[in-house]
Structures are given as C-alpha cells and as structure tokens.
C-alpha positions as CSV (number, residue, x, y, z in Angstrom):
1,M,102.7,94.6,-63.8
2,R,105.8,93.3,-65.5
3,K,105.7,90.2,-63.2
4,K,102.1,89.5,-64.2
5,I,103.1,89.6,-67.9
6,V,106.1,87.3,-67.4
7,K,103.8,84.8,-65.4
8,A,101.3,84.9,-68.2
9,L,104.0,84.3,-70.9
10,L,105.3,81.4,-68.9
11,L,101.8,79.8,-68.6
12,I,101.4,79.8,-72.5
13,P,104.0,77.1,-73.1
14,A,102.8,75.0,-70.2
15,T,99.2,75.3,-71.5
16,L,100.3,74.3,-75.0
17,V,102.3,71.3,-73.6
18,L,99.2,70.2,-71.6
19,L,96.9,70.6,-74.7
20,L,99.2,68.7,-77.0
21,S,99.7,65.9,-74.5
22,T,96.0,65.5,-74.1
23,L,95.6,65.4,-77.9
24,A,98.3,62.8,-78.3
25,L,96.8,60.6,-75.6
26,T,93.2,60.8,-76.9
27,G,93.9,60.9,-80.6
28,C,92.3,63.1,-83.2
29,G,89.3,61.0,-84.1
30,D,91.3,58.4,-86.1
31,N,90.5,54.8,-85.3
32,D,93.6,53.5,-83.5
33,D,92.2,50.0,-83.4
34,T,92.7,49.4,-87.1
35,F,95.9,47.5,-88.1
36,S,97.1,44.9,-90.6
37,L,98.3,41.4,-89.8
38,S,100.0,38.7,-91.9
39,P,100.0,35.1,-91.0
40,T,102.9,33.9,-88.9
41,D,105.1,30.9,-89.9
42,A,103.3,27.9,-88.4
43,S,105.1,25.0,-86.9
44,K,105.8,21.9,-89.1
45,Q,103.2,20.0,-87.0
46,I,100.5,22.5,-87.9
47,C,101.5,22.7,-91.6
48,D,101.6,18.9,-91.8
49,F,98.1,18.7,-90.2
50,F,96.5,21.0,-92.8
51,N,98.4,19.5,-95.7
52,N,97.6,15.9,-94.8
53,I,93.9,16.4,-94.2
54,N,93.6,18.4,-97.3
55,A,95.3,15.7,-99.4
56,L,92.6,13.3,-98.3
57,S,89.8,15.3,-99.6
58,D,90.5,16.6,-103.2
59,M,90.6,20.3,-102.4
60,R,88.0,20.3,-99.7
61,I,89.4,20.4,-96.2
62,S,88.4,17.1,-94.6
63,G,87.0,17.3,-91.1
64,F,86.0,21.0,-91.3
65,F,82.7,22.4,-92.8
66,E,81.2,18.9,-93.1
67,D,77.8,20.2,-91.9
68,V,77.9,23.6,-93.6
69,D,75.3,24.1,-96.3
70,C,76.8,27.2,-97.8
71,K,79.9,27.0,-99.9
72,E,81.7,29.9,-98.2
73,A,82.6,29.8,-94.5
74,T,85.2,31.2,-92.2
75,L,86.0,30.0,-88.7
76,I,87.9,32.1,-86.0
77,I,89.5,29.8,-83.5
78,N,90.9,31.3,-80.3
79,N,91.2,28.3,-78.1
80,E,91.7,24.5,-78.1
81,N,88.1,23.8,-77.3
82,Q,87.0,25.7,-80.4
83,F,89.5,23.9,-82.5
84,R,88.3,20.5,-81.2
85,S,84.7,21.4,-81.8
86,A,85.4,22.7,-85.3
87,Y,87.4,19.6,-86.4
88,T,85.4,16.4,-86.8
89,G,88.0,14.3,-88.6
90,A,90.1,11.4,-87.3
91,A,93.6,13.0,-87.3
92,Q,94.9,14.4,-84.0
93,I,94.8,18.2,-84.0
94,P,98.2,19.9,-83.6
95,Q,99.3,21.8,-80.6
96,V,98.7,25.6,-81.0
97,D,99.6,28.2,-78.4
98,F,96.3,30.1,-78.4
99,S,97.6,32.5,-75.8
100,K,99.7,33.9,-78.7
101,Y,97.8,33.0,-81.9
102,T,94.4,33.1,-83.6
103,L,93.7,30.4,-86.2
104,I,91.6,31.4,-89.2
105,I,90.2,28.5,-91.3
106,G,87.8,28.9,-94.2
107,Q,86.6,27.7,-97.6
108,I,85.4,29.3,-100.8
109,Y,83.7,27.7,-103.8
110,Q,85.7,28.4,-106.9
111,S,87.7,26.9,-109.8
112,A,89.9,24.0,-108.9
113,S,92.8,25.8,-110.6
114,W,93.0,28.6,-108.0
115,I,96.0,28.7,-105.7
116,L,96.3,30.9,-102.7
117,K,99.4,33.1,-103.0
118,E,99.0,35.5,-100.2
119,Q,96.7,36.5,-97.4
120,K,96.5,39.3,-94.9
121,M,93.9,40.5,-92.3
122,V,93.0,44.1,-91.5
123,V,91.6,44.2,-88.0
124,D,89.2,47.0,-86.9
125,G,88.3,46.3,-83.3
126,K,86.2,43.1,-83.2
127,D,85.8,43.0,-87.0
128,A,88.3,42.1,-89.7
129,T,88.6,41.9,-93.4
130,L,90.5,38.9,-94.7
131,F,92.2,39.6,-98.0
132,L,92.9,36.4,-100.1
133,Y,95.0,36.7,-103.2
134,Y,94.7,33.8,-105.7
135,E,96.3,32.9,-109.0
136,T,95.7,30.1,-111.4
137,T,97.9,27.0,-111.5
138,N,98.5,27.4,-115.2
139,E,97.2,29.3,-118.3
140,A,94.1,27.1,-118.6
141,V,91.2,27.8,-116.3
142,V,89.7,24.6,-115.0
143,A,85.9,24.6,-115.3
144,V,85.5,22.3,-112.3
145,Q,84.1,24.2,-109.3
146,T,85.0,22.9,-105.8
147,E,85.5,24.0,-102.2
148,I,89.0,25.5,-101.8
149,F,90.2,25.8,-98.2
150,Y,92.5,28.4,-96.7
151,W,94.0,28.8,-93.2
152,G,96.3,31.1,-91.5
153,L,97.9,31.3,-88.0
154,Y,97.8,35.0,-87.0
155,P,99.1,36.9,-83.9
156,K,96.4,36.8,-81.2
157,T,93.4,39.1,-81.9
158,D,89.9,39.7,-80.4
159,V,88.3,39.4,-83.8
160,Q,84.8,38.0,-83.8
161,N,83.6,38.7,-87.4
162,V,85.6,38.2,-90.6
163,K,84.5,39.6,-94.0
164,L,86.3,38.2,-97.1
165,R,87.8,40.2,-100.0
166,I,89.0,37.9,-102.7
167,Y,91.5,38.8,-105.4
168,Y,92.1,36.7,-108.5
169,N,95.1,37.3,-110.8
170,G,95.4,40.8,-109.3
171,K,91.8,41.9,-109.6
172,E,89.1,41.9,-107.0
173,F,86.7,39.0,-107.5
174,S,83.0,39.0,-106.7
175,N,80.5,36.2,-107.1
C-alpha cells in the first residue's frame, strides 16, 4: 500500500510539469502574433531616393499615387516587382533587400505645416495598425491642404492590410 501512495505522489509533479509545459507551448488564449515594430535605419541610397523624389513634387511624393483618386493611401511593398509596379517616376529605384524588409509608403491629405516626427507599426497576424505622429513646423498652422507622404522600411512582415492612426501634436486626429 505504501508503494502505491509513493508512486501516486511521484506522478503528481510529473503530471504538473506536463500540464504546465502544454500550457506554455499553446498559450493561454493571448494572441502571440501581435507585436510592435519601428522603422529600421534605411541606407543612404533609399533615403536619398525618397528625399529627391519628394523635393520634386511640393509635398506630394512624385511617382507614387499618381492614379489614386482618394487622398489617403498606403502601399505595402514586399518585393522588387511590387516596388517597380508602384513607382511610375523616372528615377531609378534603390536596392532594397526584401528578404529582410517590408517597405511601407503612403500619403495623407492634411495641412502643409505637418511634419512626421515618429512612426511605428503594431502587427497582428496579416493586419497592422500604422501609428503616425505629426507636429507642426511652427506656431502658425498653414491653411493649405496637400498630400503629405510617409514611408518606412520595417523588418520583414507578412502584413497585407494596414490601418492608419494619426496623431497631431500629441492628440489622436480624425478627419
């Protein structure tokens, strides 16, 4: 009888270890696919490309969104063919290692005085929310509305849909 009790007591820790291991591997219902990303430091070639084509266009990113009727658009670019198809301008596109990176390019329609200070992307499986944080260039708010572009080179993701959340001078902005 005593041997049976000792065997039973020895089985309890083993059962607990098995149970806890199973819970650790499967999770407890939390979505483990959700994580936050910041843009990586892009090469000088990539930065120069976006700075140069933007300088040609008075805030609108020349060569992208030429045929877009809406004033707000976001592109998710995961390979060179997508990049070539999205860009219709004359400049040569820069080399991007799409095995390591996802390129996000977009535009919003707002005051010409807005400057992008920070961005981050929260990824949830195939969906993401892109947080854009803007400030004004000075105390005066320019009444001129125009397309303002943004771009970011992010670590490679499988994102297929991006929703925007825009913040202006620290407060969430909605049209």
